[in-house]
C-alpha positions in Angstrom: 26.9 -33.3 44.4 27.0 -30.1 46.4 23.7 -28.3 47.2 23.1 -24.9 45.7 24.4 -22.1 47.9 22.4 -18.9 48.4 24.8 -17.2 46.0 24.1 -19.9 43.4 20.3 -19.4 43.9 20.6 -15.6 43.4 22.6 -16.1 40.2 20.0 -18.6 38.9 17.2 -16.3 39.8 18.9 -13.3 38.1 19.4 -15.4 34.9 15.9 -16.7 34.8 13.3 -15.1 32.5 9.8 -15.2 33.7 6.9 -14.7 31.4 3.1 -15.0 31.5 2.1 -18.0 29.5 -1.4 -17.5 28.0 -1.8 -21.3 27.8 -1.4 -21.9 31.5 -2.7 -18.4 32.5 0.1 -17.8 34.9 3.6 -16.3 35.1 6.2 -19.0 35.0 10.0 -19.5 34.6 10.9 -19.8 31.0 12.6 -23.2 30.4 13.5 -23.5 26.7 13.4 -26.9 25.0 17.0 -26.4 24.0 18.9 -23.7 26.0 21.3 -23.5 23.1 18.6 -22.6 20.6 15.4 -20.8 21.5 12.7 -20.7 18.8 9.9 -18.1 18.5 7.1 -17.5 16.1 4.8 -14.4 15.9 1.9 -13.8 13.6 2.8 -11.0 11.1 0.5 -8.7 9.0 -1.9 -9.4 6.2 -0.5 -7.1 3.5 -3.4 -5.4 1.7 -3.0 -1.9 3.2 -0.8 0.2 5.6 -0.1 -1.3 9.0 -1.9 0.3 11.9 -0.4 1.2 15.2 -1.8 -2.0 16.8 0.2 -4.0 14.2 3.3 -2.0 15.2 2.8 -2.7 18.9 3.0 -6.5 18.1 6.1 -6.0 16.0 7.9 -3.8 18.6 6.9 -6.0 21.6 8.2 -9.2 20.0 11.3 -7.4 18.7 11.9 -6.5 22.4 11.3 -10.0 23.5 13.8 -11.3 20.9 16.4 -8.8 22.1 16.0 -9.9 25.7 16.1 -13.6 24.8 19.3 -13.0 22.8 20.8 -11.3 25.8 20.2 -14.5 27.8 20.6 -17.3 25.2 23.3 -18.0 22.6 21.0 -18.5 19.7 17.4 -17.4 19.0 15.5 -18.0 15.7 12.6 -15.6 15.2 10.0 -16.3 12.5 7.3 -13.8 11.7 5.2 -14.4 8.6 3.5 -12.4 5.9 -0.1 -13.3 5.0 -0.2 -12.6 1.2 -3.3 -14.6 0.3 -6.5 -13.6 2.0 -10.1 -12.5 1.2 -9.3 -9.0 2.2 -6.4 -8.9 -0.3 -8.7 -10.2 -3.0 -11.2 -7.5 -2.2 -8.5 -4.8 -2.4 -7.5 -6.2 -5.8 -11.1 -6.1 -7.0 -11.6 -2.6 -5.8 -8.4 -1.2 -7.2 -8.0 -3.3 -10.3 -4.4 -4.0 -9.3 -3.0 -7.5 -9.4 -2.8 -9.3 -6.0 0.9 -9.8 -6.2 1.5 -6.1 -6.8 -0.6 -5.2 -3.8 1.1 -7.7 -1.5 4.6 -6.8 -2.6 4.0 -3.1 -2.2 2.6 -3.4 1.3 5.1 -6.0 2.4 7.9 -3.5 1.5 6.1 -0.6 3.2 5.5 -2.6 6.3 9.2 -3.7 6.6 10.4 -0.1 5.9 8.0 1.3 8.5 9.0 -1.2 11.1 12.7 -0.5 10.4 12.0 3.1 11.2 10.8 1.9 14.6 14.1 0.0 15.0 12.4 -3.3 14.6 15.0 -5.8 13.4 13.9 -8.0 10.5 12.9 -11.5 11.7 15.4 -14.2 10.9 12.8 -15.8 8.6 9.8 -14.0 7.1 7.9 -16.7 5.3 5.1 -15.8 2.9 1.9 -17.9 2.8 1.9 -18.3 -1.0 5.3 -19.9 -0.8 4.0 -22.7 1.5 0.9 -23.9 -0.3 2.4 -27.4 -0.6 3.0 -27.7 3.1 -0.6 -26.5 3.8 -2.1 -29.1 1.5 0.0 -31.9 3.1 -1.1 -30.8 6.6 -4.7 -30.8 5.5 -4.4 -34.3 4.0 -3.0 -35.5 7.3 -5.9 -34.1 9.2 -8.4 -35.8 6.8 -6.6 -39.1 7.2 -6.7 -38.9 11.0 -10.4 -38.0 10.9 -10.0 -34.5 12.2 -11.1 -32.9 8.9 -13.6 -33.6 6.2 -14.5 -32.4 2.7 -17.8 -30.7 1.9 -18.9 -28.8 -1.2 -15.4 -28.0 -2.3 -14.3 -27.0 1.2 -12.2 -28.8 3.8 -13.2 -28.1 7.4 -11.7 -29.0 10.7 -14.1 -31.0 12.9 -13.9 -29.3 16.3 -15.9 -31.9 18.3 -13.3 -34.5 17.4 -10.7 -32.6 19.4 -11.7 -32.6 23.0 -8.8 -30.4 24.0 -10.1 -27.5 21.8 -10.5 -24.3 23.8 -7.5 -24.9 26.1 -5.9 -21.5 25.1 -8.9 -19.2 25.2 -10.8 -21.0 27.9 -14.0 -20.5 26.0 -17.1 -22.7 26.5 -18.6 -24.4 23.5 -21.3 -21.7 23.2 -18.6 -19.0 23.4 -16.6 -20.8 20.7 -19.5 -20.8 18.3 -20.3 -17.1 19.0 -16.7 -16.0 18.9 -16.0 -17.6 15.5 -18.0 -14.6 14.0 -18.8 -16.6 10.9 -22.2 -17.5 9.5 -22.9 -21.2 10.0 -22.7 -22.8 6.6 -25.1 -25.7 5.8 -22.3 -27.9 4.8 -20.7 -27.8 8.3 -21.1 -30.9 10.5 -20.8 -28.7 13.5 -21.3 -25.0 14.0 -17.8 -24.6 15.5 -16.0 -26.2 12.6 -13.6 -23.9 10.7 -12.3 -23.8 7.1 -8.9 -25.3 6.2 -9.4 -25.0 2.4 -12.0 -23.1 0.3 -12.9 -23.3 -3.4 -11.9 -20.5 -5.8 -13.6 -19.6 -9.0 -11.5 -19.5 -12.2 -11.0 -15.8 -11.9 -9.9 -15.9 -8.3 -6.5 -16.7 -6.9 -6.1 -20.4 -6.2 -4.1 -23.6 -6.5 -4.8 -27.1 -7.6 -5.2 -29.6 -4.8 -6.6 -33.0 -4.0 -9.7 -31.1 -2.7 -10.1 -29.1 -5.9 -9.0 -25.7 -7.2 -8.9 -23.3 -4.2 -7.0 -21.5 -1.5 -6.1 -22.1 2.1 -8.0 -20.8 5.1 -6.1 -18.3 7.2 -5.5 -20.5 10.2 -3.8 -23.3 8.4 -1.1 -20.9 7.0 0.7 -20.2 10.3 0.5 -23.9 11.4 2.3 -24.9 8.2 4.9 -22.1 8.2 5.7 -22.5 11.9 6.2 -26.3 11.6 8.4 -26.0 8.5 10.7 -23.4 9.9 10.9 -24.2 13.6 9.8 -27.9 13.9 7.4 -29.0 16.6 7.2 -28.3 19.4 8.9 -24.9 19.6 9.3 -22.6 22.5 7.2 -19.5 22.1 4.3 -18.4 19.9 3.1 -14.8 20.0 0.7 -12.2 18.6 -1.9 -9.7 19.5 -4.6 -10.5 22.1 -7.2 -10.4 19.3 -5.6 -13.5 17.7 -6.0 -15.7 20.8 -9.4 -16.9 19.5 -10.1 -18.2 17.0 -6.8 -17.9 15.1 -4.3 -19.2 17.7 -6.8 -21.7 19.1 -7.2 -23.1 15.6 -3.5 -23.3 15.1 -3.1 -25.4 18.1 -5.9 -27.7 17.1 -4.6 -28.2 13.6 -0.9 -28.7 14.5 -1.5 -30.9 17.5 -4.0 -33.2 15.9 -1.9 -33.7 12.8 1.1 -34.6 14.9 -0.5 -37.1 17.3 -0.7 -34.5 20.1 -4.5 -34.0 20.2 -4.6 -34.2 24.0 -1.5 -32.0 24.5 -2.1 -28.3 23.6 1.5 -27.6 24.4 2.6 -30.0 21.6 2.6 -27.1 19.1 4.2 -24.3 21.2 5.1 -24.6 24.8 4.5 -20.9 25.6 2.0 -18.4 24.3 2.5 -14.6 24.6 -0.1 -12.0 23.8 0.2 -8.2 23.7 -2.8 -6.0 24.6 -5.0 -3.8 22.5 -4.3 -0.2 21.5 -6.8 2.5 22.1 -6.6 6.1 20.8 -7.3 8.8 23.4 -9.4 6.4 25.3 -11.4 5.2 22.3 -11.3 1.9 20.5 -9.4 2.5 17.2 -11.7 2.3 14.2 -12.1 3.9 10.8 -15.7 4.9 11.6 -14.5 7.0 14.6 -11.9 8.7 12.5 -9.1 7.7 14.9 -7.6 4.8 12.8 -3.9 5.5 12.9 -1.4 3.9 10.5 2.3 3.7 11.3 3.1 5.2 7.9 1.3 8.4 9.0 2.6 8.4 12.5 6.3 8.4 11.4 5.6 11.6 9.4 5.0 13.5 12.6 7.1 11.6 15.2 10.6 10.1 15.3 10.7 6.3 15.1 12.2 5.9 18.6 9.5 8.1 20.1 6.8 5.9 18.6 8.7 2.8 19.7 9.2 3.9 23.3 5.5 4.9 23.5 4.5 1.4 22.4 6.7 0.0 25.2 5.5 2.5 27.8 2.7 0.3 29.1 3.2 -3.3 30.0 2.9 -5.4 26.9 0.0 -7.5 28.2 -2.0 -4.5 29.2 -4.0 -2.1 26.9 -2.1 0.8 25.6 -3.8 4.2 25.2 -2.2 6.1 22.3 -2.2 9.8 23.0 -0.2 13.0 22.3 0.6 13.1 26.0 2.1 9.6 25.9 4.2 10.6 22.8 5.3 13.8 24.5 6.5 11.9 27.6 8.5 9.5 25.5 10.1 12.3 23.6 11.0 14.2 26.8 12.7 11.1 28.2 14.6 10.4 24.9 15.8 14.0 24.8 17.1 13.7 28.3 18.9 10.4 27.5 20.4 11.8 24.3 21.5 15.0 26.1 23.2 12.8 28.7 25.0 10.8 26.1 26.0 14.1 24.3 27.5 15.4 27.5 29.6 12.2 27.7 30.8 12.2 24.1 34.5 12.4 25.2 34.1 9.3 27.4 34.8 5.8 26.1 32.1 3.3 27.0 33.2 0.3 29.0 32.2 -3.3 28.3 28.4 -3.6 27.8 26.7 -3.9 31.2 23.0 -3.7 31.9 22.2 -2.5 35.4 20.7 -5.2 37.6 17.4 -3.4 38.3 16.8 -2.9 34.6 17.8 -6.5 33.6 15.6 -7.9 36.4 12.7 -5.8 35.1 13.2 -7.1 31.6 13.5 -10.7 32.7 10.3 -10.3 34.7 7.8 -10.7 31.9 9.3 -7.7 30.0 8.3 -5.1 32.6 9.1 -2.0 30.4 7.3 0.5 32.6 9.7 -0.4 35.4 12.6 -0.1 33.0 11.5 3.4 32.0 11.3 4.4 35.7 14.8 3.1 36.2 16.0 5.0 33.1 14.7 8.2 34.7 16.8 7.5 37.7 19.9 6.5 35.6 19.9 9.8 33.6 20.4 11.8 36.9 23.6 10.0 37.8 27.0 11.7 37.4 28.8 11.3 34.1 31.1 8.3 33.8 32.3 5.8 31.3 30.3 3.2 33.2 27.1 5.2 33.0 27.6 5.7 29.2 28.1 2.0 28.8 24.9 1.3 30.8 22.8 3.7 28.8 24.0 2.3 25.5 23.5 -1.3 26.7 20.0 -0.6 27.9 19.3 1.2 24.6 20.3 -1.8 22.6 18.0 -4.0 24.6 15.0 -1.6 24.3 15.8 -0.7 20.7 16.3 3.0 21.5 19.4 5.4 21.7 20.5 4.1 18.3 21.1 7.6 16.9 24.1 9.8 17.2 23.1 12.5 19.7 24.1 15.3 17.3 21.8 13.8 14.6 19.0 13.4 17.1 19.0 17.1 18.0 19.9 18.3 14.5 16.7 16.8 13.1 14.7 18.7 15.7 16.4 22.0 15.0 16.2 21.7 11.2 12.6 20.6 11.2 13.5 17.5 9.3 12.2 14.1 10.4 14.5 11.4 11.5 13.4 9.3 8.6 14.3 12.1 6.1 17.7 12.6 7.7 18.6 9.0 6.9 17.3 9.4 3.3 19.3 12.7 2.9 22.5 11.1 4.1 22.1 8.1 1.8 21.6 10.4 -1.2 24.7 12.5 -0.2 26.8 9.3 0.0 25.4 8.2 -3.4 26.3 11.6 -4.8 29.9 11.4 -3.5 30.2 7.9 -5.1 28.9 9.3 -8.4 31.4 12.2 -8.3 34.3 9.7 -7.6 33.2 7.7 -10.6 33.0 11.0 -12.6 29.3 10.3 -13.2 28.5 14.0 -13.0 25.1 13.6 -14.6 24.0 11.4 -11.8 25.6 13.7 -9.2 23.7 16.7 -10.6 20.5 14.6 -10.6 20.9 13.8 -6.9 21.5 17.5 -6.1 18.2 18.3 -7.9 16.4 15.6 -6.0 17.7 17.0 -2.7 16.6 20.5 -3.7 13.1 19.1 -4.5 13.1 17.9 -0.9 14.0 21.4 0.3 17.6 20.5 1.1 20.5 22.6 -0.1 24.0 21.0 -0.1 27.4 22.6 0.0 30.7 20.9 -0.7 33.4 22.0 1.8 36.9 20.8 2.8 35.2 19.0 5.7 32.8 17.2 3.4 29.3 17.8 2.1 27.1 19.8 4.4 23.3 20.3 4.1 20.6 22.5 5.4 16.9 22.9 5.0 15.9 25.9 2.8 
């Protein structure tokens, strides 16, 4: 067998993705369990209200990770769940008088639509907690059988002291674990650090029949059950916001590893853990009491989806991100430059997709998006060429930007119509044309009236239907 030459080593280095593993607390080469099929799970939202900008950062960051992984590997399965049973959801239902299912369906739909506006691709699998109650019950039964969980006053709790490896992810001491759990110590707990796997429900509360009584799952058990069902154990990467590291992710590891005879191996659930940093607003922690709580649904009313996306990627994903008008403006300026460059090359045909080495190296180096942005600022200054156009479009696909036609990008600016509304207008015009072709003139007129109500006037010309804001 010949030894690797310097050229071989350079190729291997260029093709190696490095990431910061929260479990080992160091940057390391990513070596998938199966190079032909990488598996990734990220904790999705609890759907009882509009998603905030911190939720969006998680979604954008892991969408970017998936894009990069798919550039390197032939198959990537991405699972990101929906938590649709939770005490916060129950509280929202009590306060509004609206059924839980109606609340969760509404906000799941809004979340997915808002993320799509940020060019976040839908996960391959988006499991809902309520559709996996059977798997959760089976997992809890296994933990009881193996003496890692116990029943007490209608509850089932995980017994933390029985798992010596507990704390491997967060690195918290026992005192910190108890304090960090942020839950009042119930009298039925054997140990103050124990956490709930199953809790009782009253007849008027949401719940399911189980061997432990009528009740509902604890939050932590949900992701353990859904990840195992859809990805198997162990899988390659588990991700989420830094706020989930403890106790949520710590508890996931404990449950899944102990149930699968890996109590002494924290990597027996997921080999790698990735966590994105917090979002502050103008230097302040985001909170409703400070009046700076920003939802994605509101943000996209004032800013284009790609501007928001690029802003969320402007700081390194592991670092805190300060959300500000200045950061948004910088992202918009760069996107305008890039679209202007593409517009000036409209007559050129892009070559085969090629990502410039400096940008690919930055992405492969723990998703170093600030360096990518710096390289894009250099790239936009180069002379026009088919190769440059190809490079910009290729980088855009990896970052999830430059997905618009340049003319549409600038038209929405000039007309004072948001990017989201442009898409809606064009869909309605297409639907109207279909109605006219089917001689459904009543529907055609109704769509025209709907557009007028939006302040949009349409004109049918030889070149097709044109519209303008009135």
